[in-house]
PDB file of N, CA, C and O in Angstrom:
ATOM      1  N   UNK A   1       1.063   4.876  31.358  1.00  0.00           N
ATOM      2  CA  UNK A   1       0.481   3.582  31.636  1.00  0.00           C
ATOM      3  C   UNK A   1      -1.053   3.656  31.637  1.00  0.00           C
ATOM      4  O   UNK A   1      -1.726   2.722  31.200  1.00  0.00           O
ATOM      5  N   UNK A   2      -1.582   4.747  32.118  1.00  0.00           N
ATOM      6  CA  UNK A   2      -3.036   4.892  32.164  1.00  0.00           C
ATOM      7  C   UNK A   2      -3.622   4.865  30.754  1.00  0.00           C
ATOM      8  O   UNK A   2      -4.613   4.179  30.501  1.00  0.00           O
ATOM      9  N   UNK A   3      -3.010   5.611  29.844  1.00  0.00           N
ATOM     10  CA  UNK A   3      -3.502   5.631  28.462  1.00  0.00           C
ATOM     11  C   UNK A   3      -3.381   4.258  27.818  1.00  0.00           C
ATOM     12  O   UNK A   3      -4.275   3.831  27.088  1.00  0.00           O
ATOM     13  N   UNK A   4      -2.284   3.569  28.084  1.00  0.00           N
ATOM     14  CA  UNK A   4      -2.069   2.228  27.535  1.00  0.00           C
ATOM     15  C   UNK A   4      -3.115   1.255  28.054  1.00  0.00           C
ATOM     16  O   UNK A   4      -3.646   0.448  27.291  1.00  0.00           O
ATOM     17  N   UNK A   5      -3.416   1.323  29.345  1.00  0.00           N
ATOM     18  CA  UNK A   5      -4.421   0.422  29.913  1.00  0.00           C
ATOM     19  C   UNK A   5      -5.803   0.699  29.320  1.00  0.00           C
ATOM     20  O   UNK A   5      -6.574  -0.229  29.077  1.00  0.00           O
ATOM     21  N   UNK A   6      -6.114   1.975  29.090  1.00  0.00           N
ATOM     22  CA  UNK A   6      -7.402   2.314  28.467  1.00  0.00           C
ATOM     23  C   UNK A   6      -7.457   1.797  27.040  1.00  0.00           C
ATOM     24  O   UNK A   6      -8.464   1.228  26.617  1.00  0.00           O
ATOM     25  N   UNK A   7      -6.369   1.994  26.294  1.00  0.00           N
ATOM     26  CA  UNK A   7      -6.315   1.555  24.897  1.00  0.00           C
ATOM     27  C   UNK A   7      -6.463   0.037  24.791  1.00  0.00           C
ATOM     28  O   UNK A   7      -7.097  -0.468  23.864  1.00  0.00           O
ATOM     29  N   UNK A   8      -5.874  -0.682  25.742  1.00  0.00           N
ATOM     30  CA  UNK A   8      -5.947  -2.152  25.742  1.00  0.00           C
ATOM     31  C   UNK A   8      -7.190  -2.664  26.451  1.00  0.00           C
ATOM     32  O   UNK A   8      -7.458  -3.866  26.473  1.00  0.00           O
ATOM     33  N   UNK A   9      -7.939  -1.744  27.028  1.00  0.00           N
ATOM     34  CA  UNK A   9      -9.157  -2.091  27.780  1.00  0.00           C
ATOM     35  C   UNK A   9      -8.863  -3.063  28.921  1.00  0.00           C
ATOM     36  O   UNK A   9      -9.556  -4.062  29.116  1.00  0.00           O
ATOM     37  N   UNK A  10      -7.813  -2.730  29.660  1.00  0.00           N
ATOM     38  CA  UNK A  10      -7.427  -3.501  30.837  1.00  0.00           C
ATOM     39  C   UNK A  10      -7.382  -2.571  32.043  1.00  0.00           C
ATOM     40  O   UNK A  10      -7.145  -1.371  31.910  1.00  0.00           O
ATOM     41  N   UNK A  11      -7.610  -3.135  33.204  1.00  0.00           N
ATOM     42  CA  UNK A  11      -7.434  -2.357  34.431  1.00  0.00           C
ATOM     43  C   UNK A  11      -5.965  -1.972  34.541  1.00  0.00           C
ATOM     44  O   UNK A  11      -5.090  -2.703  34.076  1.00  0.00           O
ATOM     45  N   UNK A  12      -5.696  -0.838  35.150  1.00  0.00           N
ATOM     46  CA  UNK A  12      -4.322  -0.371  35.280  1.00  0.00           C
ATOM     47  C   UNK A  12      -3.450  -1.405  35.977  1.00  0.00           C
ATOM     48  O   UNK A  12      -2.297  -1.605  35.594  1.00  0.00           O
ATOM     49  N   UNK A  13      -3.992  -2.064  36.999  1.00  0.00           N
ATOM     50  CA  UNK A  13      -3.218  -3.083  37.716  1.00  0.00           C
ATOM     51  C   UNK A  13      -2.879  -4.264  36.810  1.00  0.00           C
ATOM     52  O   UNK A  13      -1.782  -4.814  36.898  1.00  0.00           O
ATOM     53  N   UNK A  14      -3.804  -4.656  35.946  1.00  0.00           N
ATOM     54  CA  UNK A  14      -3.550  -5.746  34.999  1.00  0.00           C
ATOM     55  C   UNK A  14      -2.504  -5.328  33.969  1.00  0.00           C
ATOM     56  O   UNK A  14      -1.611  -6.103  33.625  1.00  0.00           O
ATOM     57  N   UNK A  15      -2.624  -4.095  33.483  1.00  0.00           N
ATOM     58  CA  UNK A  15      -1.673  -3.595  32.493  1.00  0.00           C
ATOM     59  C   UNK A  15      -0.272  -3.522  33.090  1.00  0.00           C
ATOM     60  O   UNK A  15       0.712  -3.824  32.415  1.00  0.00           O
ATOM     61  N   UNK A  16      -0.187  -3.126  34.342  1.00  0.00           N
ATOM     62  CA  UNK A  16       1.108  -3.068  35.022  1.00  0.00           C
ATOM     63  C   UNK A  16       1.741  -4.455  35.055  1.00  0.00           C
ATOM     64  O   UNK A  16       2.941  -4.589  34.812  1.00  0.00           O
ATOM     65  N   UNK A  17       0.959  -5.481  35.349  1.00  0.00           N
ATOM     66  CA  UNK A  17       1.465  -6.858  35.358  1.00  0.00           C
ATOM     67  C   UNK A  17       1.935  -7.308  33.990  1.00  0.00           C
ATOM     68  O   UNK A  17       2.971  -7.961  33.866  1.00  0.00           O
ATOM     69  N   UNK A  18       1.173  -6.957  32.960  1.00  0.00           N
ATOM     70  CA  UNK A  18       1.551  -7.310  31.587  1.00  0.00           C
ATOM     71  C   UNK A  18       2.877  -6.645  31.234  1.00  0.00           C
ATOM     72  O   UNK A  18       3.784  -7.292  30.711  1.00  0.00           O
ATOM     73  N   UNK A  19       2.983  -5.358  31.522  1.00  0.00           N
ATOM     74  CA  UNK A  19       4.209  -4.623  31.210  1.00  0.00           C
ATOM     75  C   UNK A  19       5.384  -5.174  32.022  1.00  0.00           C
ATOM     76  O   UNK A  19       6.491  -5.291  31.498  1.00  0.00           O
ATOM     77  N   UNK A  20       5.157  -5.512  33.288  1.00  0.00           N
ATOM     78  CA  UNK A  20       6.220  -6.105  34.108  1.00  0.00           C
ATOM     79  C   UNK A  20       6.783  -7.360  33.451  1.00  0.00           C
ATOM     80  O   UNK A  20       7.998  -7.547  33.393  1.00  0.00           O
ATOM     81  N   UNK A  21       5.893  -8.216  32.959  1.00  0.00           N
ATOM     82  CA  UNK A  21       6.334  -9.458  32.315  1.00  0.00           C
ATOM     83  C   UNK A  21       7.070  -9.171  31.004  1.00  0.00           C
ATOM     84  O   UNK A  21       8.046  -9.845  30.672  1.00  0.00           O
ATOM     85  N   UNK A  22       6.601  -8.180  30.274  1.00  0.00           N
ATOM     86  CA  UNK A  22       7.255  -7.827  29.018  1.00  0.00           C
ATOM     87  C   UNK A  22       8.637  -7.207  29.267  1.00  0.00           C
ATOM     88  O   UNK A  22       9.574  -7.453  28.507  1.00  0.00           O
ATOM     89  N   UNK A  23       8.760  -6.414  30.319  1.00  0.00           N
ATOM     90  CA  UNK A  23      10.064  -5.854  30.689  1.00  0.00           C
ATOM     91  C   UNK A  23      11.022  -6.983  31.057  1.00  0.00           C
ATOM     92  O   UNK A  23      12.183  -6.976  30.648  1.00  0.00           O
ATOM     93  N   UNK A  24      10.537  -7.950  31.828  1.00  0.00           N
ATOM     94  CA  UNK A  24      11.375  -9.080  32.248  1.00  0.00           C
ATOM     95  C   UNK A  24      11.871  -9.889  31.046  1.00  0.00           C
ATOM     96  O   UNK A  24      12.958 -10.465  31.093  1.00  0.00           O
ATOM     97  N   UNK A  25      11.081  -9.932  29.976  1.00  0.00           N
ATOM     98  CA  UNK A  25      11.468 -10.670  28.772  1.00  0.00           C
ATOM     99  C   UNK A  25      12.284  -9.827  27.797  1.00  0.00           C
ATOM    100  O   UNK A  25      12.693 -10.314  26.743  1.00  0.00           O
ATOM    101  N   UNK A  26      12.521  -8.566  28.148  1.00  0.00           N
ATOM    102  CA  UNK A  26      13.313  -7.691  27.291  1.00  0.00           C
ATOM    103  C   UNK A  26      12.575  -7.189  26.066  1.00  0.00           C
ATOM    104  O   UNK A  26      13.203  -6.825  25.072  1.00  0.00           O
ATOM    105  N   UNK A  27      11.247  -7.164  26.123  1.00  0.00           N
ATOM    106  CA  UNK A  27      10.441  -6.731  24.982  1.00  0.00           C
ATOM    107  C   UNK A  27      10.156  -5.237  24.998  1.00  0.00           C
ATOM    108  O   UNK A  27      10.092  -4.602  23.946  1.00  0.00           O
ATOM    109  N   UNK A  28       9.985  -4.674  26.193  1.00  0.00           N
ATOM    110  CA  UNK A  28       9.695  -3.253  26.343  1.00  0.00           C
ATOM    111  C   UNK A  28      10.525  -2.685  27.486  1.00  0.00           C
ATOM    112  O   UNK A  28      11.118  -3.413  28.282  1.00  0.00           O
ATOM    113  N   UNK A  29      10.544  -1.351  27.536  1.00  0.00           N
ATOM    114  CA  UNK A  29      11.192  -0.678  28.667  1.00  0.00           C
ATOM    115  C   UNK A  29      10.313   0.481  29.101  1.00  0.00           C
ATOM    116  O   UNK A  29       9.583   1.063  28.299  1.00  0.00           O
ATOM    117  N   UNK A  30      10.395   0.804  30.383  1.00  0.00           N
ATOM    118  CA  UNK A  30       9.668   1.949  30.914  1.00  0.00           C
ATOM    119  C   UNK A  30      10.572   3.175  30.828  1.00  0.00           C
ATOM    120  O   UNK A  30      11.769   3.110  31.109  1.00  0.00           O
ATOM    121  N   UNK A  31       9.969   4.291  30.432  1.00  0.00           N
ATOM    122  CA  UNK A  31      10.716   5.537  30.323  1.00  0.00           C
ATOM    123  C   UNK A  31       9.926   6.619  31.049  1.00  0.00           C
ATOM    124  O   UNK A  31       8.751   6.838  30.758  1.00  0.00           O
ATOM    125  N   UNK A  32      10.571   7.291  31.990  1.00  0.00           N
ATOM    126  CA  UNK A  32       9.916   8.384  32.725  1.00  0.00           C
ATOM    127  C   UNK A  32      10.064   9.692  31.966  1.00  0.00           C
ATOM    128  O   UNK A  32      11.058   9.931  31.280  1.00  0.00           O
ATOM    129  N   UNK A  33       9.059  10.519  32.107  1.00  0.00           N
ATOM    130  CA  UNK A  33       9.098  11.862  31.528  1.00  0.00           C
ATOM    131  C   UNK A  33       9.810  12.763  32.529  1.00  0.00           C
ATOM    132  O   UNK A  33       9.195  13.253  33.476  1.00  0.00           O
ATOM    133  N   UNK A  34      11.081  12.977  32.323  1.00  0.00           N
ATOM    134  CA  UNK A  34      11.887  13.770  33.262  1.00  0.00           C
ATOM    135  C   UNK A  34      11.665  15.270  33.091  1.00  0.00           C
ATOM    136  O   UNK A  34      12.002  16.042  33.989  1.00  0.00           O
ATOM    137  N   UNK A  35      11.106  15.699  31.962  1.00  0.00           N
ATOM    138  CA  UNK A  35      10.967  17.130  31.690  1.00  0.00           C
ATOM    139  C   UNK A  35       9.646  17.715  32.160  1.00  0.00           C
ATOM    140  O   UNK A  35       9.629  18.733  32.852  1.00  0.00           O
ATOM    141  N   UNK A  36       8.544  17.085  31.793  1.00  0.00           N
ATOM    142  CA  UNK A  36       7.242  17.679  32.070  1.00  0.00           C
ATOM    143  C   UNK A  36       6.613  17.164  33.361  1.00  0.00           C
ATOM    144  O   UNK A  36       6.340  17.940  34.277  1.00  0.00           O
ATOM    145  N   UNK A  37       6.386  15.869  33.430  1.00  0.00           N
ATOM    146  CA  UNK A  37       5.688  15.294  34.582  1.00  0.00           C
ATOM    147  C   UNK A  37       6.369  13.986  34.938  1.00  0.00           C
ATOM    148  O   UNK A  37       6.166  12.975  34.264  1.00  0.00           O
ATOM    149  N   UNK A  38       7.167  13.997  35.981  1.00  0.00           N
ATOM    150  CA  UNK A  38       7.954  12.819  36.341  1.00  0.00           C
ATOM    151  C   UNK A  38       7.084  11.648  36.781  1.00  0.00           C
ATOM    152  O   UNK A  38       7.574  10.526  36.901  1.00  0.00           O
ATOM    153  N   UNK A  39       5.801  11.897  37.022  1.00  0.00           N
ATOM    154  CA  UNK A  39       4.899  10.798  37.388  1.00  0.00           C
ATOM    155  C   UNK A  39       4.520   9.962  36.180  1.00  0.00           C
ATOM    156  O   UNK A  39       4.135   8.801  36.315  1.00  0.00           O
ATOM    157  N   UNK A  40       4.631  10.565  34.975  1.00  0.00           N
ATOM    158  CA  UNK A  40       4.269   9.845  33.755  1.00  0.00           C
ATOM    159  C   UNK A  40       5.324   8.801  33.421  1.00  0.00           C
ATOM    160  O   UNK A  40       6.527   9.048  33.500  1.00  0.00           O
ATOM    161  N   UNK A  41       4.831   7.627  33.046  1.00  0.00           N
ATOM    162  CA  UNK A  41       5.713   6.547  32.618  1.00  0.00           C
ATOM    163  C   UNK A  41       5.260   6.105  31.231  1.00  0.00           C
ATOM    164  O   UNK A  41       4.093   5.777  31.019  1.00  0.00           O
ATOM    165  N   UNK A  42       6.191   6.103  30.305  1.00  0.00           N
ATOM    166  CA  UNK A  42       5.910   5.650  28.944  1.00  0.00           C
ATOM    167  C   UNK A  42       6.479   4.250  28.766  1.00  0.00           C
ATOM    168  O   UNK A  42       7.449   3.868  29.420  1.00  0.00           O
ATOM    169  N   UNK A  43       5.867   3.505  27.884  1.00  0.00           N
ATOM    170  CA  UNK A  43       6.343   2.159  27.572  1.00  0.00           C
ATOM    171  C   UNK A  43       6.804   2.171  26.126  1.00  0.00           C
ATOM    172  O   UNK A  43       6.044   2.525  25.225  1.00  0.00           O
ATOM    173  N   UNK A  44       8.048   1.785  25.909  1.00  0.00           N
ATOM    174  CA  UNK A  44       8.618   1.754  24.567  1.00  0.00           C
ATOM    175  C   UNK A  44       9.105   0.353  24.242  1.00  0.00           C
ATOM    176  O   UNK A  44       9.544  -0.387  25.122  1.00  0.00           O
ATOM    177  N   UNK A  45       9.023   0.000  22.965  1.00  0.00           N
ATOM    178  CA  UNK A  45       9.563  -1.281  22.539  1.00  0.00           C
ATOM    179  C   UNK A  45      11.078  -1.283  22.694  1.00  0.00           C
ATOM    180  O   UNK A  45      11.748  -0.300  22.376  1.00  0.00           O
ATOM    181  N   UNK A  46      11.603  -2.385  23.179  1.00  0.00           N
ATOM    182  CA  UNK A  46      13.042  -2.582  23.235  1.00  0.00           C
ATOM    183  C   UNK A  46      13.464  -3.223  21.911  1.00  0.00           C
ATOM    184  O   UNK A  46      12.605  -3.488  21.071  1.00  0.00           O
ATOM    185  N   UNK A  47      14.743  -3.478  21.700  1.00  0.00           N
ATOM    186  CA  UNK A  47      15.212  -4.040  20.426  1.00  0.00           C
ATOM    187  C   UNK A  47      14.535  -5.371  20.119  1.00  0.00           C
ATOM    188  O   UNK A  47      14.099  -5.601  18.991  1.00  0.00           O
ATOM    189  N   UNK A  48      14.446  -6.240  21.110  1.00  0.00           N
ATOM    190  CA  UNK A  48      13.816  -7.549  20.919  1.00  0.00           C
ATOM    191  C   UNK A  48      12.326  -7.383  20.585  1.00  0.00           C
ATOM    192  O   UNK A  48      11.807  -8.069  19.705  1.00  0.00           O
ATOM    193  N   UNK A  49      11.651  -6.484  21.279  1.00  0.00           N
ATOM    194  CA  UNK A  49      10.246  -6.215  21.021  1.00  0.00           C
ATOM    195  C   UNK A  49      10.028  -5.629  19.640  1.00  0.00           C
ATOM    196  O   UNK A  49       9.044  -5.950  18.972  1.00  0.00           O
ATOM    197  N   UNK A  50      10.939  -4.772  19.210  1.00  0.00           N
ATOM    198  CA  UNK A  50      10.841  -4.171  17.872  1.00  0.00           C
ATOM    199  C   UNK A  50      10.968  -5.238  16.787  1.00  0.00           C
ATOM    200  O   UNK A  50      10.251  -5.196  15.788  1.00  0.00           O
ATOM    201  N   UNK A  51      11.872  -6.187  16.980  1.00  0.00           N
ATOM    202  CA  UNK A  51      12.041  -7.277  16.003  1.00  0.00           C
ATOM    203  C   UNK A  51      10.766  -8.112  15.908  1.00  0.00           C
ATOM    204  O   UNK A  51      10.309  -8.437  14.812  1.00  0.00           O
ATOM    205  N   UNK A  52      10.202  -8.452  17.054  1.00  0.00           N
ATOM    206  CA  UNK A  52       8.970  -9.248  17.073  1.00  0.00           C
ATOM    207  C   UNK A  52       7.831  -8.466  16.429  1.00  0.00           C
ATOM    208  O   UNK A  52       7.041  -9.032  15.673  1.00  0.00           O
ATOM    209  N   UNK A  53       7.741  -7.175  16.720  1.00  0.00           N
ATOM    210  CA  UNK A  53       6.708  -6.328  16.126  1.00  0.00           C
ATOM    211  C   UNK A  53       6.825  -6.328  14.606  1.00  0.00           C
ATOM    212  O   UNK A  53       5.819  -6.457  13.909  1.00  0.00           O
ATOM    213  N   UNK A  54       8.037  -6.184  14.088  1.00  0.00           N
ATOM    214  CA  UNK A  54       8.248  -6.172  12.642  1.00  0.00           C
ATOM    215  C   UNK A  54       7.839  -7.497  12.003  1.00  0.00           C
ATOM    216  O   UNK A  54       7.236  -7.510  10.930  1.00  0.00           O
ATOM    217  N   UNK A  55       8.163  -8.604  12.657  1.00  0.00           N
ATOM    218  CA  UNK A  55       7.784  -9.926  12.147  1.00  0.00           C
ATOM    219  C   UNK A  55       6.262 -10.058  12.110  1.00  0.00           C
ATOM    220  O   UNK A  55       5.701 -10.533  11.122  1.00  0.00           O
ATOM    221  N   UNK A  56       5.600  -9.637  13.183  1.00  0.00           N
ATOM    222  CA  UNK A  56       4.138  -9.708  13.232  1.00  0.00           C
ATOM    223  C   UNK A  56       3.507  -8.819  12.164  1.00  0.00           C
ATOM    224  O   UNK A  56       2.532  -9.206  11.520  1.00  0.00           O
ATOM    225  N   UNK A  57       4.066  -7.634  11.981  1.00  0.00           N
ATOM    226  CA  UNK A  57       3.552  -6.713  10.978  1.00  0.00           C
ATOM    227  C   UNK A  57       3.691  -7.296   9.573  1.00  0.00           C
ATOM    228  O   UNK A  57       2.764  -7.204   8.768  1.00  0.00           O
ATOM    229  N   UNK A  58       4.843  -7.893   9.277  1.00  0.00           N
ATOM    230  CA  UNK A  58       5.054  -8.517   7.968  1.00  0.00           C
ATOM    231  C   UNK A  58       4.092  -9.680   7.748  1.00  0.00           C
ATOM    232  O   UNK A  58       3.536  -9.834   6.661  1.00  0.00           O
ATOM    233  N   UNK A  59       3.899 -10.496   8.778  1.00  0.00           N
ATOM    234  CA  UNK A  59       2.966 -11.630   8.670  1.00  0.00           C
ATOM    235  C   UNK A  59       1.539 -11.148   8.441  1.00  0.00           C
ATOM    236  O   UNK A  59       0.794 -11.740   7.660  1.00  0.00           O
ATOM    237  N   UNK A  60       1.162 -10.076   9.125  1.00  0.00           N
ATOM    238  CA  UNK A  60      -0.180  -9.527   8.954  1.00  0.00           C
ATOM    239  C   UNK A  60      -0.366  -8.994   7.534  1.00  0.00           C
ATOM    240  O   UNK A  60      -1.416  -9.196   6.924  1.00  0.00           O
ATOM    241  N   UNK A  61       0.651  -8.313   7.013  1.00  0.00           N
ATOM    242  CA  UNK A  61       0.560  -7.787   5.648  1.00  0.00           C
ATOM    243  C   UNK A  61       0.458  -8.919   4.631  1.00  0.00           C
ATOM    244  O   UNK A  61      -0.308  -8.815   3.673  1.00  0.00           O
ATOM    245  N   UNK A  62       1.207  -9.985   4.820  1.00  0.00           N
ATOM    246  CA  UNK A  62       1.131 -11.132   3.918  1.00  0.00           C
ATOM    247  C   UNK A  62      -0.261 -11.743   3.936  1.00  0.00           C
ATOM    248  O   UNK A  62      -0.789 -12.127   2.893  1.00  0.00           O
ATOM    249  N   UNK A  63      -0.852 -11.833   5.112  1.00  0.00           N
ATOM    250  CA  UNK A  63      -2.201 -12.378   5.254  1.00  0.00           C
ATOM    251  C   UNK A  63      -3.219 -11.487   4.530  1.00  0.00           C
ATOM    252  O   UNK A  63      -4.089 -11.988   3.818  1.00  0.00           O
ATOM    253  N   UNK A  64      -3.108 -10.187   4.711  1.00  0.00           N
ATOM    254  CA  UNK A  64      -4.028  -9.249   4.054  1.00  0.00           C
ATOM    255  C   UNK A  64      -3.885  -9.341   2.538  1.00  0.00           C
ATOM    256  O   UNK A  64      -4.884  -9.352   1.819  1.00  0.00           O
ATOM    257  N   UNK A  65      -2.652  -9.408   2.053  1.00  0.00           N
ATOM    258  CA  UNK A  65      -2.422  -9.513   0.609  1.00  0.00           C
ATOM    259  C   UNK A  65      -3.027 -10.797   0.064  1.00  0.00           C
ATOM    260  O   UNK A  65      -3.650 -10.787  -0.997  1.00  0.00           O
ATOM    261  N   UNK A  66      -2.852 -11.896   0.774  1.00  0.00           N
ATOM    262  CA  UNK A  66      -3.423 -13.179   0.348  1.00  0.00           C
ATOM    263  C   UNK A  66      -4.940 -13.103   0.279  1.00  0.00           C
ATOM    264  O   UNK A  66      -5.547 -13.583  -0.678  1.00  0.00           O
ATOM    265  N   UNK A  67      -5.550 -12.501   1.292  1.00  0.00           N
ATOM    266  CA  UNK A  67      -7.012 -12.394   1.307  1.00  0.00           C
ATOM    267  C   UNK A  67      -7.511 -11.478   0.195  1.00  0.00           C
ATOM    268  O   UNK A  67      -8.503 -11.782  -0.467  1.00  0.00           O
ATOM    269  N   UNK A  68      -6.827 -10.367  -0.005  1.00  0.00           N
ATOM    270  CA  UNK A  68      -7.249  -9.439  -1.053  1.00  0.00           C
ATOM    271  C   UNK A  68      -7.062 -10.034  -2.446  1.00  0.00           C
ATOM    272  O   UNK A  68      -7.868  -9.774  -3.339  1.00  0.00           O
ATOM    273  N   UNK A  69      -6.020 -10.822  -2.642  1.00  0.00           N
ATOM    274  CA  UNK A  69      -5.786 -11.471  -3.935  1.00  0.00           C
ATOM    275  C   UNK A  69      -6.901 -12.453  -4.300  1.00  0.00           C
ATOM    276  O   UNK A  69      -7.111 -12.753  -5.475  1.00  0.00           O
ATOM    277  N   UNK A  70      -7.613 -12.951  -3.284  1.00  0.00           N
ATOM    278  CA  UNK A  70      -8.698 -13.898  -3.532  1.00  0.00           C
ATOM    279  C   UNK A  70      -9.961 -13.191  -4.023  1.00  0.00           C
ATOM    280  O   UNK A  70     -10.913 -13.844  -4.450  1.00  0.00           O
ATOM    281  N   UNK A  71      -9.971 -11.859  -3.964  1.00  0.00           N
ATOM    282  CA  UNK A  71     -11.143 -11.089  -4.358  1.00  0.00           C
ATOM    283  C   UNK A  71     -10.927 -10.415  -5.706  1.00  0.00           C
ATOM    284  O   UNK A  71      -9.803 -10.081  -6.081  1.00  0.00           O
ATOM    285  N   UNK A  72     -12.011 -10.226  -6.412  1.00  0.00           N
ATOM    286  CA  UNK A  72     -11.979  -9.458  -7.664  1.00  0.00           C
ATOM    287  C   UNK A  72     -11.819  -7.974  -7.299  1.00  0.00           C
ATOM    288  O   UNK A  72     -12.164  -7.574  -6.188  1.00  0.00           O
ATOM    289  N   UNK A  73     -11.301  -7.161  -8.224  1.00  0.00           N
ATOM    290  CA  UNK A  73     -11.102  -5.735  -7.921  1.00  0.00           C
ATOM    291  C   UNK A  73     -12.352  -5.031  -7.375  1.00  0.00           C
ATOM    292  O   UNK A  73     -12.255  -4.233  -6.443  1.00  0.00           O
ATOM    293  N   UNK A  74     -13.509  -5.320  -7.944  1.00  0.00           N
ATOM    294  CA  UNK A  74     -14.726  -4.667  -7.454  1.00  0.00           C
ATOM    295  C   UNK A  74     -15.097  -5.151  -6.044  1.00  0.00           C
ATOM    296  O   UNK A  74     -15.660  -4.395  -5.251  1.00  0.00           O
ATOM    297  N   UNK A  75     -14.775  -6.424  -5.739  1.00  0.00           N
ATOM    298  CA  UNK A  75     -15.010  -6.942  -4.388  1.00  0.00           C
ATOM    299  C   UNK A  75     -14.043  -6.289  -3.401  1.00  0.00           C
ATOM    300  O   UNK A  75     -14.419  -5.986  -2.268  1.00  0.00           O
ATOM    301  N   UNK A  76     -12.802  -6.074  -3.831  1.00  0.00           N
ATOM    302  CA  UNK A  76     -11.827  -5.383  -2.984  1.00  0.00           C
ATOM    303  C   UNK A  76     -12.316  -3.974  -2.655  1.00  0.00           C
ATOM    304  O   UNK A  76     -12.247  -3.538  -1.506  1.00  0.00           O
ATOM    305  N   UNK A  77     -12.810  -3.267  -3.674  1.00  0.00           N
ATOM    306  CA  UNK A  77     -13.322  -1.911  -3.468  1.00  0.00           C
ATOM    307  C   UNK A  77     -14.485  -1.904  -2.487  1.00  0.00           C
ATOM    308  O   UNK A  77     -14.552  -1.055  -1.598  1.00  0.00           O
ATOM    309  N   UNK A  78     -15.404  -2.858  -2.654  1.00  0.00           N
ATOM    310  CA  UNK A  78     -16.572  -2.937  -1.772  1.00  0.00           C
ATOM    311  C   UNK A  78     -16.142  -3.236  -0.337  1.00  0.00           C
ATOM    312  O   UNK A  78     -16.677  -2.657   0.608  1.00  0.00           O
ATOM    313  N   UNK A  79     -15.176  -4.141  -0.178  1.00  0.00           N
ATOM    314  CA  UNK A  79     -14.697  -4.490   1.162  1.00  0.00           C
ATOM    315  C   UNK A  79     -14.036  -3.287   1.829  1.00  0.00           C
ATOM    316  O   UNK A  79     -14.310  -2.992   2.992  1.00  0.00           O
ATOM    317  N   UNK A  80     -13.169  -2.597   1.097  1.00  0.00           N
ATOM    318  CA  UNK A  80     -12.487  -1.433   1.658  1.00  0.00           C
ATOM    319  C   UNK A  80     -13.472  -0.327   2.016  1.00  0.00           C
ATOM    320  O   UNK A  80     -13.305   0.353   3.029  1.00  0.00           O
ATOM    321  N   UNK A  81     -14.489  -0.149   1.193  1.00  0.00           N
ATOM    322  CA  UNK A  81     -15.513   0.855   1.481  1.00  0.00           C
ATOM    323  C   UNK A  81     -16.278   0.494   2.748  1.00  0.00           C
ATOM    324  O   UNK A  81     -16.519   1.354   3.596  1.00  0.00           O
ATOM    325  N   UNK A  82     -16.663  -0.782   2.880  1.00  0.00           N
ATOM    326  CA  UNK A  82     -17.399  -1.233   4.064  1.00  0.00           C
ATOM    327  C   UNK A  82     -16.541  -1.121   5.327  1.00  0.00           C
ATOM    328  O   UNK A  82     -17.025  -0.698   6.378  1.00  0.00           O
ATOM    329  N   UNK A  83     -15.271  -1.501   5.217  1.00  0.00           N
ATOM    330  CA  UNK A  83     -14.379  -1.392   6.377  1.00  0.00           C
ATOM    331  C   UNK A  83     -14.158   0.061   6.772  1.00  0.00           C
ATOM    332  O   UNK A  83     -14.111   0.384   7.959  1.00  0.00           O
ATOM    333  N   UNK A  84     -14.023   0.935   5.784  1.00  0.00           N
ATOM    334  CA  UNK A  84     -13.873   2.359   6.073  1.00  0.00           C
ATOM    335  C   UNK A  84     -15.083   2.915   6.797  1.00  0.00           C
ATOM    336  O   UNK A  84     -14.954   3.724   7.716  1.00  0.00           O
ATOM    337  N   UNK A  85     -16.257   2.476   6.377  1.00  0.00           N
ATOM    338  CA  UNK A  85     -17.501   2.917   7.017  1.00  0.00           C
ATOM    339  C   UNK A  85     -17.572   2.401   8.458  1.00  0.00           C
ATOM    340  O   UNK A  85     -17.983   3.128   9.363  1.00  0.00           O
ATOM    341  N   UNK A  86     -17.170   1.143   8.664  1.00  0.00           N
ATOM    342  CA  UNK A  86     -17.201   0.561  10.006  1.00  0.00           C
ATOM    343  C   UNK A  86     -16.218   1.282  10.936  1.00  0.00           C
ATOM    344  O   UNK A  86     -16.549   1.595  12.079  1.00  0.00           O
ATOM    345  N   UNK A  87     -15.016   1.537  10.435  1.00  0.00           N
ATOM    346  CA  UNK A  87     -14.021   2.248  11.247  1.00  0.00           C
ATOM    347  C   UNK A  87     -14.509   3.665  11.546  1.00  0.00           C
ATOM    348  O   UNK A  87     -14.347   4.161  12.661  1.00  0.00           O
ATOM    349  N   UNK A  88     -15.100   4.305  10.554  1.00  0.00           N
ATOM    350  CA  UNK A  88     -15.635   5.657  10.760  1.00  0.00           C
ATOM    351  C   UNK A  88     -16.682   5.711  11.861  1.00  0.00           C
ATOM    352  O   UNK A  88     -16.767   6.699  12.592  1.00  0.00           O
ATOM    353  N   UNK A  89     -17.477   4.661  11.984  1.00  0.00           N
ATOM    354  CA  UNK A  89     -18.503   4.644  13.032  1.00  0.00           C
ATOM    355  C   UNK A  89     -17.898   4.565  14.425  1.00  0.00           C
ATOM    356  O   UNK A  89     -18.523   4.990  15.396  1.00  0.00           O
ATOM    357  N   UNK A  90     -16.682   4.021  14.532  1.00  0.00           N
ATOM    358  CA  UNK A  90     -16.013   3.938  15.836  1.00  0.00           C
ATOM    359  C   UNK A  90     -15.458   5.284  16.279  1.00  0.00           C
ATOM    360  O   UNK A  90     -15.263   5.518  17.472  1.00  0.00           O
ATOM    361  N   UNK A  91     -15.208   6.161  15.326  1.00  0.00           N
ATOM    362  CA  UNK A  91     -14.609   7.465  15.627  1.00  0.00           C
ATOM    363  C   UNK A  91     -15.628   8.490  16.097  1.00  0.00           C
ATOM    364  O   UNK A  91     -15.255   9.584  16.522  1.00  0.00           O
ATOM    365  N   UNK A  92     -16.896   8.153  16.026  1.00  0.00           N
ATOM    366  CA  UNK A  92     -17.951   9.107  16.425  1.00  0.00           C
ATOM    367  C   UNK A  92     -18.153   9.127  17.906  1.00  0.00           C
ATOM    368  O   UNK A  92     -18.998   9.870  18.405  1.00  0.00           O
TER     369      UNK A  92
END
């Protein structure tokens, strides 16, 4: 949960509330690490959450394809190069 809250840039208490609501809706489930550290809690997508994730992923891909189709090949290359550079700056 701590890593998830950091990744989402939310306070741990806020992330706990979000996960609680998602568990109640059947979107995710909490899984304890019974082998290494029983204090660790992982959050995994449930079947309903996985379906929603797949739908969102497909919609996002369709949107990206539509946007890229509006560009000429050289514009696509320039955009991908610029985005790669921007993402690379975040990894430093």
